[in-house]
FIZATI-975381 format. One line per 2 residues: number of its first residue (from 1); their letters; for each residue x, y, z of N, C-alpha, C. Coordinates in steps of 0.001 Angstrom, whole numbers, always signed. Atoms other than C-alpha are relative to their C-alpha. Last residue first. Layout:
% FIZATI-975381
NUM	a	X/Y/Z/X/Y/Z/X/Y/Z  ...
This chain:
% FIZATI-975381
64	kn	+333/-1023/-1015/-23801/+36489/-25850/+378/+1421/-601  +1350/-434/+251/-24057/+34197/-28859/-331/+1123/+1065
62	dk	+227/-735/+1292/-20355/+33723/-29092/-1350/+672/-70  -806/-1271/-431/-19993/+32566/-25349/+2/+963/-1265
60	kk	+802/-859/-986/-22701/+30011/-26039/+672/+1351/+246  +1203/-518/+828/-20958/+28749/-29170/-862/+864/+944
58	di	-410/-1163/+874/-17678/+28464/-27250/-1162/+705/-661  -265/-1253/-872/-19372/+26414/-24544/+491/+1159/-752
56	id	+1250/-547/-535/-20891/+24057/-27096/+293/+1220/+819  +736/-637/+1129/-17659/+23627/-28992/-1137/+592/+533
54	ni	-624/-1335/+236/-15807/+22933/-25590/-716/+670/-1227  +344/-834/-1194/-18421/+20160/-24780/+710/+1431/-333
52	ke	+1397/-237/+181/-17887/+18584/-28244/-554/+1090/+1006  +10/-844/+1179/-14059/+18578/-27977/-1384/+552/-217
50	ai	-565/-1397/-218/-14267/+17146/-24586/-133/+923/-981  +959/-643/-743/-16501/+14306/-25825/+339/+1390/+503
48	ge	+1203/-468/+842/-14304/+13555/-28652/-914/+728/+813  -409/-1100/+652/-11251/+13367/-26305/-1107/+658/-836
46	ki	-193/-1125/-954/-12923/+11124/-23917/+213/+1219/-718  +1445/-506/-306/-14044/+8905/-26868/-18/+1052/+900
44	dg	+234/-703/+1234/-10332/+8781/-28294/-1608/+372/+402  -702/-1267/+94/-9067/+7856/-24766/-511/+719/-1219
42	vk	+609/-820/-1145/-11717/+5058/-24397/+634/+1396/-91  +1391/-481/+564/-10636/+3665/-27758/-599/+911/+953
40	ek	-111/-1070/+1121/-6959/+3841/-26753/-1287/+428/-570  -508/-1234/-615/-7621/+2054/-23452/+68/+1042/-982
38	ld	+1152/-681/-791/-9632/-662/-25246/+430/+1472/+595  +915/-463/+1110/-6778/-1307/-27827/-1193/+591/+806
36	sk	-537/-1152/+601/-4365/-1536/-24826/-935/+583/-1058  +73/-1181/-867/-6576/-3912/-23064/+600/+1252/-525
34	ss	+1520/-523/+31/-6811/-6121/-26155/-297/+1141/+1078  +221/-733/+1295/-2974/-6400/-26331/-1453/+625/-174
32	qi	-731/-1234/+11/-2714/-7319/-22772/-227/+793/-1218  +637/-1008/-834/-5399/-9832/-23066/+711/+1267/+151
30	kg	+1318/-344/+710/-3934/-11515/-26150/-667/+1051/+970  -416/-856/+1033/-451/-11602/-24499/-1271/+666/-706
28	kl	-455/-1261/-533/-1865/-13193/-21464/+437/+1047/-887  +1171/-671/-416/-3522/-15762/-23520/+118/+1384/+605
26	el	+681/-402/+1222/-331/-16705/-25416/-1337/+830/+453  -686/-1185/+356/+1484/-16819/-22125/-608/+459/-1181
24	ee	+169/-1028/-1138/-1133/-19263/-20646/+765/+1260/-451  +1360/-667/+161/-1152/-21293/-23992/-304/+1184/+1085
22	ng	+462/-398/-1201/+2539/-21995/-23932/-1273/+819/-85  +1141/+838/-457/+3014/-23874/-27054/-333/+341/+1381
20	tv	-657/+929/-1086/+6603/-22374/-27524/-1302/-898/+379  -1149/+785/+574/+5714/-20764/-30897/+360/-956/+1024
18	kg	+397/+799/+1121/+2176/-19630/-29761/+1241/-825/-355  +1000/+1147/-620/+3206/-18330/-26340/-328/-955/-1099
16	va	-920/+917/-761/+6079/-16398/-28052/-786/-1200/+496  -849/+694/+820/+3658/-14840/-30438/+873/-1130/+610
14	ek	+926/+1012/+676/+1061/-13925/-27704/+844/-861/-979  +409/+1181/-966/+3863/-12473/-25468/-914/-1006/-797
12	ve	-1179/+869/-93/+5136/-10403/-28532/-180/-1167/+854  +32/+640/+1171/+1497/-9116/-29176/+1368/-999/+45
10	gi	+1016/+996/+60/+1200/-8072/-25599/-7/-1014/-1192  -494/+1030/-982/+4528/-6269/-25512/-974/-1116/-68
8	ik	-1233/+694/+657/+3612/-4535/-28842/+373/-1026/+963  +430/+794/+1186/+139/-3485/-27362/+1044/-850/-556
6	ek	+696/+1124/-540/+1690/-2367/-24049/-518/-810/-1048  -1028/+823/-506/+4143/-136/-26019/-615/-1286/+705
4	sd	-589/+777/+1192/+1209/+1223/-28077/+1195/-929/+524  +848/+1071/+456/-645/+2011/-24824/+575/-825/-1117
2	am	-158/+1205/-840/+2412/+3788/-23344/-968/-1119/-447  -1288/+590/+330/+2304/+6032/-26508/+195/-1268/+946
């Protein structure tokens, strides 16, 4: 949820930067939005890895 808030804030900064011609603000917005996307992807990968590890552990327990 915090990542989506950061993404929205980044997109707003980017839009304001474009409208006002402030390239620095536009760039900061792009960076903030991109960082949010990256954090979300890393979180998804972590969740997937944890799920696979749990599946492996559960299978080993079932085979005993």
